[in-house]
SEVODO-144996 format. One line per 3 residues: number of its first residue (from 1); for each residue x, y, z of N, C-alpha, C. Coordinates in nm, 3 decimals, padded with zeros to 5 digits. Layout:
NUM> X Y Z X Y Z X Y Z ~ ...
REM end
This chain:
1> -00.124 -00.912 01.701 -00.036 -00.863 01.596 00.106 -00.917 01.607 ~ 00.121 -01.016 01.693 00.247 -01.087 01.697 00.354 -01.026 01.785 ~ 00.318 -00.933 01.874 00.417 -00.878 01.967 00.433 -00.971 02.086
4> 00.547 -00.959 02.152 00.579 -01.052 02.259 00.498 -01.033 02.386 ~ 00.446 -00.912 02.406 00.371 -00.884 02.528 00.283 -00.762 02.505 ~ 00.189 -00.740 02.597 00.105 -00.621 02.592 00.191 -00.496 02.607
7> 00.291 -00.505 02.694 00.379 -00.390 02.716 00.451 -00.352 02.586 ~ 00.498 -00.451 02.511 00.564 -00.420 02.383 00.466 -00.359 02.285 ~ 00.344 -00.411 02.279 00.242 -00.353 02.192 00.221 -00.205 02.222
10> 00.217 -00.172 02.351 00.193 -00.033 02.391 00.312 00.058 02.365 ~ 00.427 00.000 02.338 00.542 00.082 02.299 00.520 00.144 02.160 ~ 00.441 00.076 02.078 00.426 00.116 01.939 00.292 00.179 01.905
13> 00.189 00.152 01.985 00.054 00.197 01.950 -00.013 00.269 02.067 ~ -00.086 00.376 02.032 -00.169 00.444 02.132 -00.296 00.364 02.156 ~ -00.375 00.409 02.253 -00.499 00.337 02.285 -00.592 00.331 02.165
16> -00.605 00.443 02.091 -00.693 00.446 01.976 -00.646 00.348 01.867 ~ -00.515 00.341 01.849 -00.460 00.251 01.748 -00.475 00.105 01.791 ~ -00.461 00.080 01.920 -00.480 -00.057 01.972 -00.623 -00.103 01.947
19> -00.717 -00.011 01.953 -00.856 -00.045 01.921 -00.874 -00.066 01.771 ~ -00.821 00.026 01.691 -00.851 00.027 01.547 -00.786 -00.090 01.473 ~ -00.661 -00.119 01.502 -00.591 -00.224 01.425 -00.658 -00.360 01.438
22> -00.693 -00.406 01.560 -00.762 -00.536 01.569 -00.900 -00.534 01.504 ~ -00.971 -00.420 01.510 -01.100 -00.412 01.442 -01.082 -00.429 01.291 ~ -00.978 -00.366 01.236 -00.949 -00.381 01.093 -00.917 -00.527 01.061
25> -00.832 -00.588 01.142 -00.793 -00.727 01.117 -00.915 -00.819 01.127 ~ -01.003 -00.793 01.225 -01.124 -00.874 01.238 -01.210 -00.865 01.113 ~ -01.225 -00.744 01.060 -01.302 -00.728 00.936 -01.236 -00.802 00.820
28> -01.104 -00.789 00.810 -01.031 -00.854 00.701 -01.049 -01.005 00.708 ~ -01.047 -01.061 00.827 -01.060 -01.205 00.842 -01.201 -01.254 00.810 ~ -01.294 -01.161 00.804 -01.430 -01.195 00.762 -01.455 -01.161 00.615
31> -01.347 -01.123 00.544 -01.357 -01.092 00.403 -01.414 -00.955 00.374 ~ -01.412 -00.866 00.472 -01.468 -00.732 00.455 -01.356 -00.629 00.452 ~ -01.392 -00.506 00.421 -01.296 -00.396 00.425 -01.307 -00.320 00.556
34> -01.228 -00.214 00.566 -01.228 -00.132 00.687 -01.187 00.009 00.649 ~ -01.261 00.107 00.695 -01.230 00.246 00.668 -01.185 00.312 00.797 ~ -01.067 00.371 00.795 -01.017 00.446 00.910 -01.038 00.594 00.882
37> -01.122 00.658 00.961 -01.152 00.799 00.940 -01.117 00.886 01.057 ~ -01.015 00.848 01.131 -00.975 00.926 01.249 -00.926 01.064 01.210 ~ -00.933 01.156 01.304 -00.888 01.292 01.279 -00.736 01.297 01.263
40> -00.687 01.407 01.208 -00.544 01.428 01.191 -00.474 01.419 01.326 ~ -00.360 01.349 01.331 -00.282 01.339 01.453 -00.299 01.208 01.526 ~ -00.398 01.128 01.487 -00.418 00.998 01.552 -00.321 00.895 01.494
43> -00.258 00.928 01.383 -00.162 00.841 01.315 -00.229 00.721 01.252 ~ -00.311 00.750 01.152 -00.372 00.644 01.073 -00.264 00.563 01.002 ~ -00.150 00.626 00.978 -00.041 00.555 00.912 00.006 00.434 00.989
46> 00.009 00.443 01.121 00.051 00.327 01.200 -00.049 00.213 01.190 ~ -00.177 00.249 01.175 -00.276 00.144 01.156 -00.252 00.075 01.022 ~ -00.224 00.153 00.918 -00.189 00.094 00.789 -00.064 00.007 00.800
49> 00.035 00.055 00.874 00.157 -00.023 00.893 00.128 -00.154 00.964 ~ 00.035 -00.149 01.060 00.000 -00.273 01.132 -00.063 -00.374 01.037 ~ -00.136 -00.327 00.936 -00.194 -00.419 00.838 -00.085 -00.478 00.749
52> 00.020 -00.400 00.721 00.134 -00.456 00.648 00.201 -00.566 00.729 ~ 00.215 -00.541 00.858 00.273 -00.643 00.946 00.187 -00.769 00.946 ~ 00.056 -00.749 00.956 -00.037 -00.861 00.954 -00.027 -00.937 00.822
55> -00.019 -00.865 00.711 -00.009 -00.931 00.580 00.114 -01.021 00.575 ~ 00.226 -00.972 00.624 00.347 -01.055 00.625 00.327 -01.181 00.708 ~ 00.263 -01.166 00.823 00.241 -01.281 00.910 00.150 -01.385 00.845
58> 00.059 -01.338 00.760 -00.036 -01.428 00.695 00.012 -01.479 00.559 ~ 00.133 -01.438 00.519 00.185 -01.479 00.390 00.115 -01.412 00.273 ~ 00.059 -01.292 00.299 -00.009 -01.216 00.196 00.079 -01.100 00.150
61> 00.043 -01.039 00.039 00.116 -00.926 -00.016 00.042 -00.798 00.020 ~ 00.109 -00.706 00.086 00.050 -00.575 00.113 00.075 -00.485 -00.007 ~ -00.032 -00.431 -00.065 -00.022 -00.335 -00.175 -00.070 -00.201 -00.122
64> 00.023 -00.107 -00.110 -00.005 00.025 -00.055 -00.016 00.124 -00.172 ~ -00.134 00.186 -00.186 -00.159 00.282 -00.294 -00.187 00.418 -00.230 ~ -00.114 00.520 -00.273 -00.128 00.650 -00.210 -00.132 00.762 -00.314
67> -00.140 00.885 -00.266 -00.159 01.000 -00.354 -00.036 01.030 -00.439 ~ 00.080 01.038 -00.375 00.202 01.070 -00.449 00.324 01.013 -00.379 ~ 00.436 01.014 -00.448 00.556 00.944 -00.403 00.611 00.991 -00.268
70> 00.610 01.121 -00.235 00.663 01.161 -00.104 00.596 01.091 00.015 ~ 00.473 01.045 -00.003 00.404 00.976 00.106 00.460 00.836 00.131 ~ 00.540 00.783 00.038 00.610 00.657 00.067 00.700 00.674 00.190
73> 00.764 00.790 00.199 00.854 00.815 00.313 00.777 00.814 00.444 ~ 00.656 00.871 00.444 00.573 00.870 00.565 00.540 00.727 00.606 ~ 00.507 00.644 00.509 00.474 00.505 00.543 00.597 00.430 00.591
76> 00.713 00.457 00.533 00.835 00.393 00.582 00.862 00.432 00.728 ~ 00.835 00.558 00.763 00.850 00.601 00.902 00.754 00.524 00.992 ~ 00.628 00.510 00.949 00.530 00.440 01.031 00.564 00.293 01.046
79> 00.613 00.231 00.940 00.655 00.091 00.948 00.768 00.075 01.050 ~ 00.865 00.166 01.046 00.974 00.163 01.143 00.924 00.186 01.285 ~ 00.825 00.277 01.298 00.774 00.313 01.430 00.701 00.199 01.500
82> 00.655 00.098 01.425 00.590 -00.016 01.491 00.683 -00.136 01.502 ~ 00.812 -00.111 01.481 00.912 -00.214 01.508 00.943 -00.308 01.393 ~ 00.901 -00.275 01.271 00.932 -00.360 01.156 01.068 -00.320 01.100
85> 01.162 -00.410 01.104 01.297 -00.383 01.058 01.321 -00.453 00.923 ~ 01.420 -00.403 00.851 01.457 -00.461 00.721 01.335 -00.471 00.629 ~ 01.259 -00.364 00.625 01.140 -00.357 00.541 01.178 -00.295 00.408
88> 01.161 -00.370 00.299 01.203 -00.325 00.166 01.085 -00.331 00.071 ~ 01.021 -00.219 00.039 00.908 -00.223 -00.054 00.955 -00.227 -00.199 ~ 00.875 -00.289 -00.284 00.895 -00.275 -00.428 00.812 -00.156 -00.473
91> 00.877 -00.057 -00.530 00.811 00.066 -00.574 00.793 00.060 -00.725 ~ 00.670 00.081 -00.771 00.645 00.069 -00.915 00.701 00.186 -00.994 ~ 00.724 00.300 -00.930 00.784 00.415 -00.999 00.930 00.383 -01.034
94> 00.971 00.411 -01.154 01.109 00.388 -01.194 01.191 00.516 -01.183 ~ 01.322 00.497 -01.172 01.419 00.609 -01.171 01.379 00.719 -01.073 ~ 01.357 00.680 -00.950 01.315 00.779 -00.850 01.399 00.768 -00.724
97> 01.414 00.880 -00.655 01.481 00.885 -00.525 01.392 00.961 -00.429 ~ 01.362 00.900 -00.316 01.272 00.961 -00.218 01.346 00.970 -00.086 ~ 01.376 01.091 -00.039 01.443 01.104 00.091 01.354 01.053 00.204
100> 01.414 00.981 00.296 01.340 00.931 00.412 01.354 01.028 00.528 ~ 01.254 01.029 00.614 01.249 01.130 00.721 01.360 01.111 00.823 ~ 01.415 00.991 00.833 01.520 00.965 00.932 01.653 00.931 00.867
103> 01.673 00.984 00.749 01.797 00.961 00.677 01.785 00.849 00.577 ~ 01.871 00.852 00.478 01.868 00.753 00.371 01.767 00.791 00.265 ~ 01.762 00.710 00.161 01.670 00.734 00.051 01.612 00.601 00.003
106> 01.492 00.611 -00.054 01.436 00.500 -00.130 01.473 00.524 -00.276 ~ 01.544 00.432 -00.337 01.587 00.448 -00.476 01.532 00.333 -00.559 ~ 01.496 00.365 -00.681 01.451 00.261 -00.773 01.533 00.264 -00.901
109> 01.533 00.151 -00.969 01.610 00.138 -01.093 01.535 00.203 -01.209 ~ 01.597 00.199 -01.326 01.534 00.251 -01.446 01.418 00.164 -01.491 ~ 01.346 00.211 -01.592 01.224 00.144 -01.636 01.249 -00.001 -01.680
112> 01.358 -00.026 -01.753 01.384 -00.162 -01.803 01.406 -00.259 -01.688 ~ 01.484 -00.218 -01.587 01.508 -00.304 -01.472 01.381 -00.325 -01.391 ~ 01.301 -00.220 -01.373 01.175 -00.233 -01.300 01.084 -00.333 -01.370
115> 01.075 -00.325 -01.501 00.989 -00.418 -01.574 01.041 -00.561 -01.564 ~ 01.172 -00.576 -01.567 01.231 -00.709 -01.552 01.194 -00.769 -01.416 ~ 01.201 -00.687 -01.312 01.166 -00.737 -01.178 01.018 -00.769 -01.169
118> 00.933 -00.686 -01.228 00.789 -00.714 -01.224 00.757 -00.844 -01.295 ~ 00.818 -00.866 -01.410 00.792 -00.990 -01.484 00.838 -01.111 -01.402 ~ 00.952 -01.099 -01.335 01.002 -01.210 -01.252 00.905 -01.240 -01.139
121> 00.853 -01.135 -01.074 00.757 -01.157 -00.965 00.627 -01.215 -01.016 ~ 00.582 -01.172 -01.135 00.461 -01.228 -01.193 00.479 -01.376 -01.223 ~ 00.597 -01.413 -01.270 00.625 -01.553 -01.301 00.632 -01.637 -01.174
124> 00.697 -01.581 -01.069 00.710 -01.654 -00.943 00.579 -01.659 -00.865 ~ 00.500 -01.552 -00.876 00.377 -01.543 -00.798 00.399 -01.490 -00.659 ~ 00.515 -01.436 -00.631 00.542 -01.375 -00.500 00.650 -01.268 -00.517
127> 00.674 -01.192 -00.408 00.761 -01.075 -00.416 00.908 -01.104 -00.395 ~ 00.944 -01.227 -00.363 01.085 -01.255 -00.335 01.130 -01.183 -00.209 ~ 01.237 -01.105 -00.218 01.292 -01.040 -00.099 01.220 -00.911 -00.062
130> 01.123 -00.869 -00.143 01.051 -00.746 -00.112 00.943 -00.770 -00.006 ~ 00.916 -00.666 00.071 00.823 -00.678 00.183 00.680 -00.637 00.148 ~ 00.662 -00.553 00.048 00.531 -00.500 00.010 00.547 -00.430 -00.124
133> 00.435 -00.388 -00.181 00.435 -00.308 -00.303 00.386 -00.168 -00.268 ~ 00.459 -00.066 -00.312 00.418 00.074 -00.297 00.390 00.129 -00.436 ~ 00.276 00.194 -00.453 00.244 00.258 -00.580 00.155 00.378 -00.554
136> 00.124 00.453 -00.659 00.037 00.571 -00.647 -00.081 00.557 -00.742 ~ -00.184 00.637 -00.718 -00.301 00.632 -00.805 -00.264 00.671 -00.949 ~ -00.173 00.766 -00.965 -00.134 00.805 -01.101 -00.063 00.692 -01.173
139> 00.002 00.602 -01.098 00.067 00.487 -01.161 -00.032 00.387 -01.218 ~ -00.158 00.399 -01.179 -00.260 00.307 -01.228 -00.319 00.349 -01.362 ~ -00.277 00.463 -01.412 -00.332 00.513 -01.539 -00.258 00.454 -01.658
142> -00.321 00.465 -01.774 -00.254 00.425 -01.897 -00.144 00.527 -01.930 ~ -00.052 00.486 -02.015 00.057 00.573 -02.060 00.049 00.580 -02.212 ~ 00.020 00.699 -02.262 00.003 00.713 -02.407 -00.105 00.622 -02.461
145> -00.213 00.607 -02.384 -00.328 00.523 -02.419 -00.294 00.375 -02.425 ~ -00.180 00.337 -02.369 -00.140 00.197 -02.366 -00.136 00.148 -02.222 ~ -00.156 00.017 -02.206 -00.153 -00.045 -02.074 -00.009 -00.063 -02.028
148> 00.034 00.002 -01.921 00.168 -00.025 -01.871 00.174 -00.160 -01.801 ~ 00.291 -00.219 -01.799 00.309 -00.351 -01.737 00.264 -00.350 -01.593 ~ 00.286 -00.239 -01.522 00.254 -00.238 -01.378 00.107 -00.265 -01.351
151> 00.017 -00.233 -01.444 -00.125 -00.262 -01.422 -00.150 -00.412 -01.425 ~ -00.089 -00.481 -01.523 -00.101 -00.627 -01.525 -00.034 -00.690 -01.403 ~ 00.077 -00.632 -01.363 00.151 -00.679 -01.245 00.060 -00.676 -01.122
154> -00.008 -00.565 -01.100 -00.095 -00.552 -00.983 -00.217 -00.642 -00.995 ~ -00.275 -00.649 -01.114 -00.391 -00.736 -01.134 -00.357 -00.882 -01.102 ~ -00.238 -00.925 -01.144 -00.202 -01.064 -01.123 -00.178 -01.097 -00.977
157> -00.120 -01.003 -00.902 -00.083 -01.031 -00.763 -00.195 -01.001 -00.664 ~ -00.294 -00.923 -00.704 -00.393 -00.877 -00.608 -00.475 -00.990 -00.544 ~ -00.500 -01.105 -00.609 -00.573 -01.210 -00.537 -00.502 -01.261 -00.412
160> -00.370 -01.239 -00.404 -00.294 -01.281 -00.286 -00.271 -01.165 -00.190 ~ -00.339 -01.054 -00.211 -00.299 -00.929 -00.147 -00.400 -00.876 -00.047 ~ -00.351 -00.783 00.033 -00.433 -00.692 00.111 -00.409 -00.553 00.053
163> -00.515 -00.491 00.004 -00.503 -00.356 -00.052 -00.517 -00.253 00.059 ~ -00.424 -00.159 00.062 -00.428 -00.048 00.156 -00.437 00.079 00.075 ~ -00.553 00.141 00.072 -00.576 00.260 -00.009 -00.564 00.384 00.078
166> -00.449 00.447 00.072 -00.423 00.569 00.146 -00.482 00.687 00.068 ~ -00.530 00.790 00.139 -00.592 00.903 00.070 -00.695 00.850 -00.032 ~ -00.785 00.765 00.018 -00.871 00.687 -00.071 -00.960 00.774 -00.159
169> -00.988 00.895 -00.115 -01.071 00.984 -00.197 -01.001 01.022 -00.328 ~ -00.868 00.999 -00.335 -00.793 01.030 -00.457 -00.808 00.921 -00.564 ~ -00.871 00.812 -00.529 -00.878 00.699 -00.623 -00.946 00.737 -00.754
172> -01.042 00.830 -00.747 -01.110 00.871 -00.868 -01.053 00.996 -00.930 ~ -00.946 01.050 -00.872 -00.885 01.173 -00.922 -00.936 01.295 -00.848 ~ -00.852 01.397 -00.835 -00.892 01.520 -00.768 -00.980 01.603 -00.858
175> -01.060 01.693 -00.801 -01.162 01.766 -00.876 -01.102 01.849 -00.989 ~ -00.994 01.921 -00.961 -00.941 02.010 -01.064 -00.811 01.965 -01.125 ~ -00.749 01.862 -01.067 -00.613 01.827 -01.110 -00.605 01.726 -01.221
178> -00.718 01.665 -01.259 -00.712 01.560 -01.359 -00.823 01.582 -01.461 ~ -00.794 01.554 -01.584 -00.896 01.558 -01.687 -00.993 01.442 -01.667 ~ -01.110 01.454 -01.722 -01.215 01.355 -01.694 -01.174 01.215 -01.735
181> -01.113 01.199 -01.852 -01.080 01.064 -01.898 -00.978 00.994 -01.808 ~ -00.864 01.056 -01.773 -00.773 00.990 -01.682 -00.838 00.953 -01.549 ~ -00.929 01.038 -01.497 -00.996 01.004 -01.373 -01.076 00.876 -01.389
184> -01.147 00.863 -01.502 -01.226 00.743 -01.523 -01.136 00.621 -01.536 ~ -01.025 00.637 -01.607 -00.934 00.524 -01.624 -00.877 00.479 -01.490 ~ -00.838 00.576 -01.409 -00.779 00.542 -01.281 -00.881 00.475 -01.191
187> -01.001 00.532 -01.182 -01.106 00.474 -01.100 -01.142 00.334 -01.150 ~ -01.140 00.317 -01.283 -01.171 00.186 -01.339 -01.072 00.081 -01.297 ~ -00.944 00.114 -01.296 -00.842 00.018 -01.253 -00.858 -00.012 -01.104
190> -00.888 00.091 -01.023 -00.911 00.067 -00.881 -01.025 -00.033 -00.862 ~ -01.132 -00.017 -00.938 -01.244 -00.110 -00.926 -01.203 -00.250 -00.968 ~ -01.123 -00.259 -01.076 -01.077 -00.391 -01.120 -00.995 -00.460 -01.012
193> -00.907 -00.384 -00.947 -00.826 -00.444 -00.841 -00.915 -00.494 -00.728 ~ -01.014 -00.413 -00.690 -01.104 -00.455 -00.582 -01.186 -00.576 -00.624 ~ -01.230 -00.580 -00.749 -01.310 -00.692 -00.795 -01.227 -00.821 -00.799
196> -01.097 -00.806 -00.831 -01.010 -00.924 -00.839 -00.959 -00.967 -00.703 ~ -00.979 -00.885 -00.605 -00.927 -00.917 -00.473 -01.012 -01.026 -00.410 ~ -00.960 -01.145 -00.399 -01.038 -01.259 -00.354 -01.025 -01.284 -00.204
199> -00.935 -01.210 -00.139 -00.913 -01.242 00.003 -00.949 -01.126 00.093 ~ -00.863 -01.026 00.103 -00.882 -00.923 00.204 -00.870 -00.784 00.145 ~ -00.937 -00.688 00.211 -00.928 -00.548 00.169 -00.914 -00.460 00.292
202> -00.834 -00.358 00.277 -00.823 -00.259 00.385 -00.823 -00.121 00.323 ~ -00.921 -00.040 00.357 -00.932 00.093 00.302 -00.905 00.195 00.410 ~ -00.818 00.287 00.380 -00.792 00.395 00.475 -00.848 00.526 00.419
205> -00.928 00.592 00.494 -00.985 00.720 00.451 -00.927 00.831 00.538 ~ -00.890 00.939 00.476 -00.832 01.050 00.552 -00.940 01.130 00.620 ~ -00.896 01.204 00.723 -00.992 01.290 00.794 -01.029 01.408 00.706
REM end
């Protein structure tokens, strides 16, 4: 994973994580996915963060999809905990502020600026100064029965990406929290992203 020594690796990862992260990377390098189903407290988030680190090293785009926006802060903590500095995700949610667990906030611009940045990245074919993409399953839905730009944005970039599906059981919608049609729409977009993914996949499943 690109650390200077075994001792440095052990500063950031427990024994279970040292086992899991290379197994995930091995699967990814064979074009397969990987499901992490460890119990609560093993810190599956650090394993996800290690895949983001790996994606950067390979010149790939890490796309992190999770249940809701507050979980972005948890992932930022995990990224910091494995020694990744100056990590700046592009967040598809517009006009949002997310407090971070160790101070500071993740802030995003208004909708017009977010769309301008997405179009620029689609034209360039890369993220520029951003380190990864953070989004939520609800962001994958249509808005007023129309396709939001962010869906095309993700579809276009996903062939260069590693998908990290946090709380993966949420991909189809929760049992009581979503009407049937939005659940189908969201699951359909998830399938499209996976079908378009030509390189690597990483799936994280919660305990």
